[in-house]
C-alpha positions in Angstrom: 28.7 -23.9 -32.7 28.7 -20.7 -30.6 26.2 -20.7 -27.8 24.2 -17.6 -26.9 23.5 -16.5 -23.3 20.6 -14.3 -22.2 21.9 -10.8 -21.4 21.0 -9.4 -18.1 21.6 -5.8 -16.7 21.0 -5.0 -13.1 19.3 -8.4 -12.7 16.9 -7.8 -15.6 16.9 -8.5 -19.3 18.1 -6.2 -22.1 15.7 -5.2 -24.9 16.9 -5.3 -28.5 15.7 -1.7 -29.4 18.7 0.1 -30.7 21.0 -2.9 -30.1 23.7 -3.6 -32.7 27.2 -5.1 -33.0 28.8 -2.0 -31.4 26.6 -2.7 -28.3 27.4 -6.4 -28.4 31.1 -5.8 -28.7 31.1 -3.2 -26.0 29.3 -5.5 -23.5 31.6 -8.4 -24.3 34.6 -6.2 -23.7 33.2 -5.1 -20.3 33.0 -8.7 -19.4 36.6 -9.3 -20.3 36.1 -10.9 -23.7 37.6 -9.6 -26.9 34.4 -9.0 -28.8 31.0 -10.4 -29.8 30.6 -13.5 -32.0 26.9 -13.0 -32.6 23.7 -11.9 -31.0 20.0 -12.4 -31.5 16.6 -11.9 -29.8 14.4 -14.7 -28.5 12.2 -15.9 -25.7 14.1 -19.2 -25.1 14.5 -19.6 -21.4 11.5 -20.3 -19.1 13.1 -18.1 -16.5 13.0 -14.9 -18.7 9.5 -14.1 -17.3 11.0 -14.0 -13.8 13.0 -10.9 -14.7 12.0 -7.3 -15.4 13.3 -5.7 -18.6 15.9 -3.3 -17.2 17.7 -1.9 -20.3 16.3 -0.6 -23.6 17.5 1.6 -26.5 21.2 0.6 -26.1 23.0 2.6 -28.7 26.8 2.7 -29.0 28.8 4.9 -31.3 31.7 2.5 -31.2 32.5 -0.9 -29.5 33.3 0.7 -26.1 30.8 0.8 -23.2 31.7 4.4 -22.5 30.3 5.4 -26.0 26.9 3.8 -25.2 23.6 5.5 -24.3 20.6 3.6 -23.0 17.3 3.8 -21.2 17.1 2.1 -17.8 14.0 3.8 -16.4 11.1 1.4 -16.1 8.6 4.0 -17.2 10.5 4.5 -20.5 11.0 0.8 -21.4 8.6 -0.5 -24.0 9.6 -4.1 -24.7 8.4 -7.7 -24.2 10.6 -10.7 -23.5 10.4 -11.8 -27.1 12.8 -8.9 -27.6 15.4 -10.1 -25.0 19.0 -10.0 -26.2 21.0 -13.3 -26.3 24.8 -12.8 -26.8 27.8 -14.9 -27.6 31.3 -13.5 -27.0 34.8 -14.5 -28.2 36.5 -16.2 -25.3 39.5 -14.8 -23.5 40.6 -14.5 -19.9 37.5 -13.2 -18.1 37.5 -10.8 -15.2 34.8 -10.1 -12.7 33.4 -6.8 -13.8 30.0 -5.3 -14.4 28.8 -8.3 -16.3 29.0 -12.1 -15.6 27.7 -15.4 -17.0 25.2 -17.6 -15.2 23.3 -20.6 -16.3 19.5 -21.0 -16.3 19.6 -21.8 -12.5 21.5 -18.6 -11.8 24.8 -20.4 -11.0 28.0 -18.6 -12.2 29.7 -20.2 -15.2 33.4 -20.4 -15.6 35.3 -21.4 -18.7 34.7 -21.1 -22.5 31.8 -22.0 -24.8 29.1 -22.0 -22.1 25.4 -21.2 -22.5 24.4 -18.7 -19.8 22.8 -15.5 -18.7 24.9 -12.3 -18.6 24.4 -10.5 -15.3 25.3 -6.8 -14.6 
C-alpha cells in the first residue's frame, strides 16, 4: 500500500483549496519523483498543529511547478489543519531540491515507500 506524507511548504503545511492531481504531480516532480500516486486531506499527525499553514489555493494548469499559482500570504490563507494535504509519489532517484521527505520527528527520509512530511 502506498503511504502518504504530510506536505510542507516553507516549513508549513499546504491547504487543499484548489489542489488537484496536476498540483500533486508537479510537486512530486520537483522532488525528483516521476509523478503522484495519490493525495488526500487529513489531520493525522500530532505535529500538524506545530506548523502554520503556509500555502493555499494551489492551482496548476499542467503537471509542472512552473504552471502553478498559489497563495502564500498569511492574511489570505483561510484553512484549518483538517485541510492539510498528504501526498504519495511514484519513487525514482530523488534529488535535493525545493521539497524533501521527513518523518514525524523531522528527520530526513531516504529510500522508497516511506511515510513522511514533505518540506520546502
